[in-house]
ZAMARGU-4260 file (C-alpha; in steps of 0.2 Angstrom, whole numbers, plus 5000, padded with zeros to 4 digits):
<rodrens>
0) 5438/5828/5595 | 5452/5820/5598 | 5462/5805/5589 | 5465/5793/5600 | 5479/5781/5597
5) 5465/5765/5596 | 5457/5773/5582 | 5471/5775/5572 | 5475/5757/5575 | 5458/5753/5570
10) 5459/5761/5554 | 5478/5753/5550 | 5470/5734/5553 | 5456/5740/5543 | 5465/5748/5528
15) 5474/5733/5531 | 5460/5721/5529 | 5454/5728/5516 | 5469/5729/5506 | 5470/5709/5511
20) 5451/5703/5504 | 5457/5713/5489 | 5471/5703/5486 | 5461/5688/5487 | 5447/5693/5478
25) 5459/5695/5464 | 5466/5676/5468 | 5449/5669/5468 | 5446/5675/5452 | 5460/5668/5443
30) 5458/5652/5451 | 5439/5651/5443 | 5448/5657/5428 | 5442/5645/5414 | 5458/5649/5401
35) 5472/5645/5413 | 5466/5644/5428 | 5459/5629/5444 | 5442/5629/5432 | 5453/5626/5414
40) 5463/5611/5425 | 5445/5604/5430 | 5438/5606/5412 | 5453/5596/5406 | 5454/5582/5420
45) 5433/5580/5415 | 5438/5579/5396 | 5450/5565/5401 | 5437/5555/5411 | 5425/5555/5398
50) 5440/5551/5384 | 5446/5536/5397 | 5430/5530/5399 | 5422/5531/5381 | 5441/5521/5377
55) 5438/5509/5392 | 5419/5505/5388 | 5427/5501/5367 | 5441/5492/5374 | 5428/5483/5387
60) 5416/5478/5369 | 5429/5474/5363 | 5438/5461/5376 | 5422/5453/5377 | 5419/5447/5358
65) 5437/5444/5358 | 5433/5433/5375 | 5417/5425/5368 | 5429/5420/5349 | 5443/5416/5360
70) 5431/5400/5369 | 5423/5396/5354 | 5442/5393/5350 | 5446/5384/5362 | 5429/5371/5365
75) 5434/5368/5346 | 5455/5366/5354 | 5447/5353/5366 | 5437/5342/5356 | 5453/5342/5341
80) 5463/5336/5357 | 5451/5322/5360 | 5448/5316/5343 | 5467/5315/5340 | 5468/5306/5355
85) 5457/5297/5349 | 5465/5295/5333 | 5483/5290/5339 | 5472/5273/5352 | 5465/5267/5334
90) 5485/5270/5323 | 5490/5258/5341 | 5480/5247/5341 | 5481/5244/5320 | 5491/5229/5315
95) 5507/5235/5307 | 5506/5237/5290 | 5513/5218/5281 | 5532/5221/5274 | 5526/5214/5257
100) 5510/5222/5249 | 5501/5205/5249 | 5496/5201/5230 | 5479/5190/5231 | 5469/5201/5241
105) 5469/5220/5249 | 5472/5219/5267 | 5459/5231/5277 | 5472/5236/5290 | 5481/5246/5278
110) 5466/5255/5270 | 5462/5257/5288 | 5476/5265/5297 | 5482/5278/5282 | 5463/5283/5284
115) 5465/5286/5300 | 5482/5295/5297 | 5474/5307/5285 | 5463/5311/5299 | 5473/5314/5314
120) 5485/5325/5301 | 5470/5334/5298 | 5464/5334/5316 | 5483/5341/5318 | 5480/5356/5306
125) 5463/5360/5311 | 5472/5362/5331 | 5489/5372/5325 | 5476/5385/5315 | 5463/5386/5331
130) 5480/5388/5340 | 5485/5400/5325 | 5470/5410/5328 | 5469/5412/5348 | 5488/5417/5347
135) 5482/5431/5336 | 5466/5436/5346 | 5477/5437/5362 | 5487/5449/5351 | 5475/5461/5347
140) 5469/5461/5365 | 5487/5467/5370 | 5489/5480/5355 | 5470/5488/5361 | 5472/5489/5378
145) 5490/5497/5377 | 5485/5509/5362 | 5469/5514/5376 | 5480/5519/5389 | 5491/5528/5376
150) 5478/5537/5372 | 5472/5541/5389 | 5488/5547/5393 | 5488/5559/5377 | 5473/5564/5383
155) 5478/5570/5400 | 5487/5585/5406 | 5504/5586/5399 | 5512/5591/5418 | 5504/5575/5424
160) 5518/5561/5423 | 5511/5549/5431 | 5504/5535/5420 | 5489/5529/5416 | 5480/5516/5426
165) 5464/5510/5419 | 5452/5502/5431 | 5437/5491/5428 | 5425/5503/5434 | 5425/5524/5433
170) 5414/5538/5439 | 5414/5554/5433 | 5406/5567/5444
</rodrens>
């Protein structure tokens, strides 16, 4: 039986295909390796997504609490502003104090003006306190958001240099 050139070519091509399949098999096994292959990358990304999701939920919860508190403070500030405006109107309508006190009877307008001024000072102090509290809450919300983004960035793979962008809804696959 003679060996034809086609038989030799078929044997060579099948040998090369067999070697190529072995190389591809090794590469596929390396990719599926959970220690340092694609499997490890997928696992790390899945863990990062879970951490970002938990941090986002926590931040959303705190932001909701702070938003409720902020809305309450804004309503109180509006009420205080209306009260201050009313007191200002009353103060403007009050007669001016007498240049010299009257000896025989105290003027009723002076105590009213003094009482109105005291109430106005109290309302102003309350408004200032509320504004400070609102500012503090806004700073806390900003700090929590930045802290959440930093935590998510730290949990991500170090080779990925893109900044973390938090979205309102994240889907874990």
